C-alpha positions in Angstrom: 197.9 143.0 173.5 199.0 146.0 175.5 201.3 147.2 172.7 198.2 147.1 170.3 196.6 149.8 172.6 199.0 152.4 171.3 198.4 151.6 167.5 196.1 154.3 165.9 193.9 151.7 164.1 193.4 149.9 167.3 192.4 153.0 169.2 189.9 153.8 166.3 188.5 150.1 166.6 188.2 150.3 170.4 186.4 153.7 170.3 184.0 152.5 167.7 183.3 149.3 169.6 182.8 151.1 172.8 180.1 153.3 171.3 178.1 150.2 170.6 178.1 148.7 174.1 174.7 148.6 175.7 174.4 151.3 178.4 172.5 148.7 180.6 175.9 147.2 181.5 177.2 150.6 182.8 174.1 151.6 184.5 173.8 148.2 186.4 177.4 148.6 187.6 176.8 152.3 188.7 173.7 151.2 190.6 175.9 148.5 192.4 178.3 151.4 193.5 181.2 150.3 191.3 183.9 153.0 190.3 184.4 154.2 186.8 187.9 152.5 186.8 186.3 149.1 187.6 183.6 149.6 184.9 186.2 150.4 182.3 188.6 147.5 183.2 186.2 144.8 184.1 183.2 145.5 181.9 183.9 147.6 178.8 187.4 146.5 177.8 186.7 142.8 177.9 183.7 143.3 175.7 186.0 145.2 173.2 189.0 143.0 173.3 188.2 140.1 171.0 188.5 142.3 167.9 191.6 143.9 169.2 193.2 140.5 170.0 192.6 139.2 166.6 193.9 142.2 164.7 196.9 142.2 167.1 197.6 138.6 166.4 197.5 139.1 162.7 199.8 142.1 162.9 202.4 140.3 165.1 202.3 137.2 163.0 203.0 139.1 159.7 205.5 141.5 161.4 208.7 141.9 159.3 210.8 145.0 160.2 211.3 144.5 164.0 212.3 140.8 163.8 214.7 141.9 160.8 216.3 144.4 163.0 216.3 142.6 166.4 216.9 139.0 165.7 220.5 137.9 164.9 220.0 134.3 165.2 218.8 132.6 162.0 217.2 129.7 163.9 214.7 132.2 165.4 213.6 133.9 162.2 209.9 134.4 161.6 207.9 133.3 158.5 207.9 136.7 156.7 211.8 136.7 157.1 212.0 133.2 155.8 210.0 134.1 152.8 212.2 137.1 152.0 215.3 134.7 152.0 213.7 132.5 149.4 213.9 135.4 146.9 217.2 136.5 145.6 218.7 138.5 142.8 219.6 135.6 140.7 217.0 132.9 141.4 213.5 132.7 143.0 212.4 129.4 144.6 208.7 129.8 143.7 207.7 126.3 144.9 209.1 126.9 148.4 207.6 130.4 148.6 204.1 129.3 147.8 204.3 126.3 150.4 205.7 128.6 153.1 203.0 131.3 152.3 200.3 128.6 152.6 201.7 127.4 156.0 202.0 131.0 157.2 198.2 131.6 156.5 197.0 128.6 158.5 197.2 130.0 162.0 195.5 133.3 161.0 192.7 131.3 159.4 192.3 129.1 162.5 192.2 132.1 164.7 189.6 133.9 162.4 187.4 130.8 162.2 187.4 130.3 166.0 186.6 134.0 166.7 184.6 134.9 163.6 181.5 136.0 165.5 183.4 138.5 167.7 185.5 139.8 164.8 182.3 140.6 162.8 180.7 142.3 165.8 183.7 144.4 166.5 184.0 145.6 162.9 180.4 146.1 162.3 180.2 148.1 165.6 181.7 151.0 163.8 178.9 151.4 161.3 176.2 151.9 164.0 175.4 155.4 164.9 174.7 156.0 168.5 
């Protein structure tokens, strides 16, 4: 998730989500005498991280170029790399491509279903003017 913090889209999503956080959390922490660093790392970032975690998982699951460059062992290939090997210049194996595409979608659907509420809140947070 730390690598996702340096992605431009992730920075935009974090900013939009941070603007929607209720100020009562921050004011209560300041009354308790907590530092700004503690407020950011222990209160604000955990409230924002669900959407970032879902988007980071989807991006890393569907990543193609870094595994293509870095992996030399064919036993460790990712699903997008496997899908690209099923298509060649002379023949395409459409039945295997469709089956592996369906299998590659299942984990993303499960993560989305489990965290659907947080995902919608994180995306909808950008539309609220503060």
